[in-house]
C-alpha positions in Angstrom: 8.8 -33.5 -50.0 7.4 -35.4 -47.0 5.5 -33.5 -44.4 6.9 -33.0 -40.9 4.8 -35.8 -39.6 6.0 -38.1 -42.4 9.6 -37.1 -41.5 9.0 -38.0 -37.8 7.6 -41.3 -38.8 10.5 -42.1 -41.1 13.1 -40.9 -38.6 11.4 -42.8 -35.8 11.7 -46.0 -37.8 15.4 -45.3 -38.6 16.1 -44.5 -35.0 14.4 -47.7 -33.8 16.6 -49.8 -36.1 19.8 -48.0 -35.3 19.0 -48.5 -31.6 19.0 -52.3 -32.2 22.6 -52.5 -33.5 24.5 -54.4 -30.8 27.7 -53.4 -29.2 30.7 -54.5 -31.2 28.8 -54.6 -34.5 28.3 -52.0 -37.3 25.7 -51.4 -40.0 25.8 -49.3 -43.1 23.6 -46.4 -43.9 22.2 -48.4 -46.9 21.5 -51.4 -44.7 19.5 -49.3 -42.2 17.6 -47.7 -45.1 16.7 -51.1 -46.5 15.6 -52.4 -43.1 13.4 -49.3 -42.8 11.8 -49.9 -46.2 13.7 -47.0 -47.7 15.9 -48.8 -50.1 18.1 -46.3 -52.0 17.8 -43.6 -49.3 21.1 -44.1 -47.4 21.6 -40.3 -47.1 18.2 -40.0 -45.3 19.6 -42.3 -42.6 22.6 -40.0 -42.2 20.3 -37.0 -41.9 18.0 -38.7 -39.5 21.0 -39.5 -37.2 22.2 -35.9 -37.5 18.8 -34.5 -36.3 18.1 -37.2 -33.7 17.5 -35.8 -30.2 20.4 -36.5 -27.8 17.9 -37.9 -25.3 17.5 -41.0 -27.5 21.1 -41.9 -26.8 21.3 -43.7 -30.1 24.5 -45.7 -31.0 25.0 -43.4 -34.0 28.7 -44.5 -34.0 27.7 -48.0 -35.1 26.6 -46.7 -38.6 29.3 -46.5 -41.2 29.5 -46.4 -45.0 29.3 -49.3 -47.4 33.1 -49.5 -47.8 33.4 -50.2 -44.0 34.7 -46.7 -43.3 33.7 -43.8 -41.2 32.0 -41.2 -43.3 32.7 -38.1 -41.2 35.6 -36.0 -42.4 38.9 -36.7 -40.6 39.2 -33.1 -39.6 35.9 -33.3 -37.9 36.4 -34.3 -34.2 33.5 -36.6 -34.4 35.5 -38.9 -36.8 38.0 -39.7 -34.1 35.2 -40.0 -31.5 33.3 -42.5 -33.7 36.4 -44.6 -34.2 37.3 -44.5 -30.4 33.7 -45.5 -29.5 33.8 -48.4 -31.9 37.2 -49.5 -30.8 36.1 -49.4 -27.1 33.4 -51.9 -28.2 36.0 -54.2 -29.7 35.6 -53.3 -33.3 39.0 -53.5 -35.0 40.1 -51.2 -37.8 42.6 -52.2 -40.3 43.9 -48.9 -41.5 40.7 -46.9 -41.7 38.4 -49.8 -42.5 36.2 -52.3 -40.6 35.9 -55.8 -41.9 32.2 -56.1 -42.5 32.3 -59.9 -42.7 33.5 -59.9 -39.0 31.7 -56.8 -37.6 28.7 -56.3 -39.9 25.4 -56.6 -38.1 23.0 -59.2 -39.5 19.6 -59.0 -37.7 17.9 -62.4 -37.5 14.4 -61.1 -36.6 12.1 -58.3 -37.6 13.7 -55.5 -35.5 11.8 -52.5 -36.8 9.5 -52.2 -33.7 12.0 -53.4 -31.0 13.4 -50.0 -30.0 10.7 -48.0 -28.3 10.6 -44.3 -29.2 8.0 -42.3 -27.3 5.9 -39.7 -29.2 7.6 -37.0 -27.2 10.9 -38.0 -28.7 9.4 -37.6 -32.1 8.0 -34.2 -31.4 4.4 -35.5 -30.8 2.3 -35.5 -27.7 
């Protein structure tokens, strides 16, 4: 099990990458994990988003599952919020699915350091 410092480092990397997803685009949990060097750890991305400080104002709603669907349960109010936020950015749903060929984010540069997270956001000094 990683230490708290290791968790902060991993989460910080995930948060930086999620922060780079542009409006009107989506990425999958697995894609974020791969970009963070954590291939096979898609669930860790979900957890990192769950524990992210609100002050980061991350575009959490731009992360969906590999089937192009929102992972939150329909009965959870955040499901409808996530869908509404994506639609407000121009993302179109066909039924409950996003066309990843149209709306999937494909970063063209190394983005892992482009979203600054201060140490205070990560619980450090």
